[in-house]
DRENMAR-153721 format. One line per 2 residues: number of its first residue (from 1); for each residue x, z, y of C-alpha. Coordinates in Angstrom, 1 decimal, decimal comma. Layout:
<kekols>
NUM	X/Z/Y  ...
</kekols>
This chain:
<kekols>
1	-22,7/-33,1/-13,4  -24,9/-31,8/-16,3
3	-22,2/-32,7/-18,9  -19,6/-30,8/-16,9
5	-21,8/-27,8/-16,5  -22,7/-27,4/-20,1
7	-19,2/-28,0/-21,3  -18,1/-25,2/-19,0
9	-20,8/-22,9/-20,2  -20,2/-23,6/-23,9
11	-16,5/-22,8/-23,5  -17,3/-19,6/-21,6
13	-19,8/-18,5/-24,3  -17,1/-17,2/-26,6
15	-16,6/-14,1/-24,5  -19,9/-13,8/-22,8
17	-20,8/-10,4/-24,0  -17,5/-8,6/-24,7
19	-17,1/-7,3/-21,2  -15,2/-4,2/-22,2
21	-12,0/-6,1/-22,5  -9,7/-7,6/-19,8
23	-9,5/-11,3/-19,3  -13,0/-12,0/-20,7
25	-14,7/-15,1/-19,6  -18,5/-15,3/-19,5
27	-21,5/-16,9/-17,8  -24,9/-16,3/-16,4
29	-27,7/-18,9/-16,2  -30,9/-18,7/-14,1
31	-33,7/-21,1/-13,6  -35,6/-21,2/-10,3
33	-38,9/-23,0/-10,0  -39,2/-25,7/-7,4
35	-39,5/-24,3/-3,8  -38,9/-20,7/-4,9
37	-36,3/-18,1/-3,7  -34,2/-16,0/-6,0
39	-31,6/-13,3/-5,3  -28,4/-14,3/-7,2
41	-25,4/-12,1/-7,9  -22,0/-13,6/-8,5
43	-20,6/-11,1/-10,9  -17,4/-12,9/-12,0
45	-14,0/-13,6/-10,5  -11,9/-16,8/-10,9
47	-9,6/-16,9/-13,9  -6,8/-15,9/-11,5
49	-8,7/-12,6/-11,0  -9,8/-13,2/-7,3
51	-13,2/-13,5/-5,8  -15,0/-16,8/-6,2
53	-16,2/-19,0/-3,3  -19,4/-20,9/-3,5
55	-17,7/-24,1/-4,8  -16,3/-22,1/-7,7
57	-19,3/-19,9/-8,4  -22,3/-22,2/-8,7
59	-22,9/-25,2/-11,1  -26,2/-26,8/-10,3
61	-28,2/-29,3/-12,3  -29,9/-30,8/-9,2
63	-28,6/-32,1/-5,9  -30,0/-33,6/-2,7
65	-29,2/-37,0/-1,3  -27,8/-36,9/2,2
67	-26,7/-40,4/2,9  -28,1/-43,9/2,4
69	-24,5/-45,3/2,1  -20,9/-44,5/3,0
71	-21,3/-46,8/6,0  -24,3/-45,0/7,5
73	-23,8/-43,5/10,9  -26,1/-40,5/10,4
75	-27,4/-38,7/7,3  -30,9/-39,2/6,0
77	-33,3/-37,3/8,4  -34,4/-33,9/7,0
79	-32,6/-34,6/3,7  -31,9/-30,9/3,2
81	-35,6/-30,0/3,1  -35,8/-30,9/-0,6
83	-32,2/-30,0/-1,6  -31,0/-26,8/-3,3
85	-30,4/-24,3/-0,5  -27,8/-21,5/-0,5
87	-28,1/-18,6/2,0  -25,0/-16,5/2,3
89	-25,5/-13,2/4,1  -23,1/-12,4/7,0
91	-23,9/-8,7/6,5  -27,1/-6,8/7,0
93	-30,1/-9,0/7,3  -30,1/-8,9/11,1
95	-26,7/-10,6/11,1  -28,2/-13,7/9,6
97	-27,1/-16,2/7,0  -24,8/-19,1/6,5
99	-27,1/-22,0/5,3  -25,7/-24,6/3,0
101	-27,4/-27,4/1,0  -26,2/-29,0/-2,3
103	-25,7/-32,8/-1,9  -24,7/-35,4/-4,4
105	-22,9/-37,2/-1,5  -21,7/-34,7/1,1
107	-19,4/-36,4/3,6  -15,8/-35,2/3,6
109	-14,4/-35,9/7,0  -10,9/-34,8/5,9
111	-10,8/-37,4/3,2  -11,7/-40,6/5,1
113	-15,4/-39,6/5,2  -15,6/-40,1/1,4
115	-18,9/-39,0/-0,2  -18,6/-36,4/-2,9
117	-20,8/-33,7/-4,5  -20,7/-30,3/-2,8
119	-22,2/-27,8/-0,3  -23,0/-29,4/3,0
121	-24,5/-28,5/6,4  -27,7/-29,9/7,7
123	-25,8/-33,0/8,9  -24,6/-33,8/5,4
125	-21,0/-32,8/6,2  -19,0/-31,2/3,3
127	-18,2/-27,5/3,7  -15,2/-26,6/1,6
129	-14,8/-23,3/-0,3  -17,6/-21,4/1,5
131	-16,8/-17,7/1,3  -19,2/-15,2/-0,3
133	-19,4/-11,8/1,4  -17,8/-9,1/-0,8
135	-20,4/-7,0/-2,6  -23,3/-9,0/-1,4
137	-25,7/-11,3/-3,3  -27,0/-14,6/-2,0
139	-30,4/-16,4/-1,8  -30,6/-19,5/-3,8
141	-33,6/-21,7/-3,1  -34,7/-24,5/-5,4
143	-35,5/-27,8/-3,7  -38,3/-30,1/-4,7
145	-37,5/-29,7/-8,4  -36,9/-26,8/-10,8
147	-33,2/-25,7/-10,5  -30,9/-24,3/-13,1
149	-27,8/-22,6/-11,9  -24,9/-21,5/-14,1
151	-22,3/-19,0/-12,8  -19,2/-18,7/-14,9
153	-15,9/-17,0/-14,6  -13,8/-14,0/-15,6
155	-15,3/-10,5/-15,9  -13,5/-8,1/-13,6
157	-10,7/-6,3/-15,5  -10,9/-3,1/-13,5
159	-13,0/-0,3/-15,0  -14,7/0,4/-11,7
161	-15,5/-1,3/-8,5  -17,2/-0,5/-5,2
163	-19,9/-2,2/-3,1  -20,5/-1,3/0,6
165	-23,6/-1,7/2,7  -24,4/-1,1/6,3
167	-27,4/0,5/8,0  -30,4/-1,8/7,5
169	-31,2/-4,3/4,8  -28,4/-5,4/2,5
171	-28,7/-8,1/-0,1  -26,3/-6,5/-2,7
173	-25,1/-7,4/-6,1  -23,4/-5,4/-8,9
175	-19,8/-6,3/-9,9  -20,3/-6,7/-13,7
177	-22,5/-9,2/-15,5  -24,8/-6,7/-17,3
179	-28,3/-5,4/-16,7  -28,1/-1,7/-15,6
181	-30,6/1,0/-14,9  -30,6/2,1/-11,2
183	-30,4/5,7/-12,4  -27,6/5,2/-14,9
185	-24,6/7,5/-14,5  -22,4/4,4/-14,2
187	-23,9/3,9/-10,7  -22,8/6,4/-8,1
189	-24,8/5,4/-5,1  -23,2/8,0/-2,8
191	-26,5/8,7/-1,1  -26,7/12,5/-1,2
193	-26,0/12,8/2,5  -28,9/10,5/3,5
195	-31,3/11,3/0,6  -34,9/11,9/1,6
197	-36,8/15,2/1,0  -39,8/14,5/-1,1
199	-41,1/18,1/-1,7  -41,6/21,2/0,3
201	-40,9/23,3/-2,8  -41,0/23,1/-6,6
203	-44,5/24,6/-6,5  -46,0/22,0/-4,1
205	-48,9/20,1/-5,6  -48,2/16,9/-3,6
207	-45,1/15,4/-2,1  -44,4/15,4/1,7
209	-46,6/12,7/3,2  -44,7/9,5/4,0
211	-41,4/11,1/3,0  -40,0/7,8/1,8
213	-40,2/6,1/5,2  -36,7/7,3/6,2
215	-35,1/7,5/2,7  -32,7/5,0/1,2
217	-34,8/2,2/-0,3  -33,9/0,1/-3,3
219	-35,9/-3,1/-3,9  -35,3/-4,6/-7,4
221	-36,6/-8,2/-7,7  -39,0/-9,0/-10,6
223	-38,0/-12,6/-10,5  -38,3/-15,1/-7,6
225	-39,4/-13,5/-4,3  -43,1/-14,4/-4,8
227	-43,2/-12,2/-7,9  -42,4/-9,1/-5,8
229	-40,1/-6,0/-6,2  -39,9/-2,6/-7,8
231	-39,6/-0,2/-4,9  -37,6/3,0/-5,3
233	-36,5/5,7/-2,8  -33,6/8,0/-3,0
235	-34,6/11,7/-3,0  -32,6/14,9/-3,0
237	-35,5/16,4/-5,0  -37,2/13,8/-7,2
239	-39,7/15,4/-9,6  -38,8/14,9/-13,3
241	-42,1/15,3/-15,2  -40,2/15,0/-18,5
243	-38,1/18,1/-17,7  -40,7/20,6/-16,7
245	-41,2/19,0/-13,3  -37,7/20,0/-12,3
247	-36,5/18,7/-8,9  -33,3/16,7/-9,1
249	-31,5/13,9/-7,0  -32,4/10,4/-8,0
251	-34,5/7,3/-7,4  -38,2/8,1/-7,0
253	-41,5/6,3/-6,4  -43,5/6,9/-3,3
255	-45,1/10,0/-4,8  -41,7/11,6/-5,3
257	-41,6/11,2/-9,1  -38,3/10,4/-10,7
259	-38,1/6,9/-12,1  -35,8/6,5/-15,1
261	-36,4/2,9/-16,2  -35,7/0,7/-13,2
263	-33,3/-2,0/-14,4  -31,4/-4,3/-12,1
265	-31,3/-7,6/-14,0  -28,0/-9,2/-14,9
267	-27,0/-12,0/-12,6  -29,4/-11,0/-9,8
269	-29,1/-9,4/-6,4  -31,3/-6,6/-4,9
271	-32,1/-5,1/-1,5  -30,5/-1,9/-0,6
273	-32,0/-0,6/2,7  -29,9/2,2/4,2
275	-30,4/4,7/7,0  -26,6/4,6/7,4
277	-23,6/2,8/5,8  -22,4/3,8/2,4
279	-20,1/2,8/-0,4  -21,3/2,9/-4,0
281	-19,1/3,0/-7,1  -19,9/1,1/-10,2
283	-18,2/1,8/-13,6  -18,2/-0,5/-16,6
</kekols>
């Protein structure tokens, strides 16, 4: 498994950073400490230019063991508790997740119950080509050991793409494998209609108390979930202290101050908490 992963990664490295061109192949690698949760973004397509499923997207260097032997009637009890765990959102967080576990010996009932590496359910049964929800990231949880995951594929050829989220908590991902500032002009969040009002006027000494409670909320992970998030809120009138305290639309902190340096890391997902549904446009 490791040899296959690194051979794939080495071949992909040739085009890893030249994302301006079409038909570029690249890869992203993340390491997740044992037992930790990380938001992961699949920011590549297959070489055929279509969205990846979980089988195609993730190359892992660890796997759980689900069966004692091919003749066993039942999988090893609770085998999945220490295996790499993939949580695929079904939509906003209230809709739940599809839970899968990576096994060295998932049971393929369509192939004579043969045991083979792949994503399995809790009963150790192989789940083939699990679909990833368009525009959404996933949770990847390391098992009992540190986990390295490589995501490799073709960079989207289109110069722009969209991501859509519903009202509530959305575990989103950007479509291109680069780190990007949340306030960059390449990200049109389309949030003007639901932006919060942070200030009564340009002359106010303090922002409106608790203004951010109903504003769109961006949570950028600092690493695994235990490390925390950078919290930003979309305001129609964020205060730019570098521009004479002018009020302008953008991502702000709880005090209504414009934040210009909040970078969404390459290869990672983020929470986008929305009062109502929206579609954002991302440009290369």
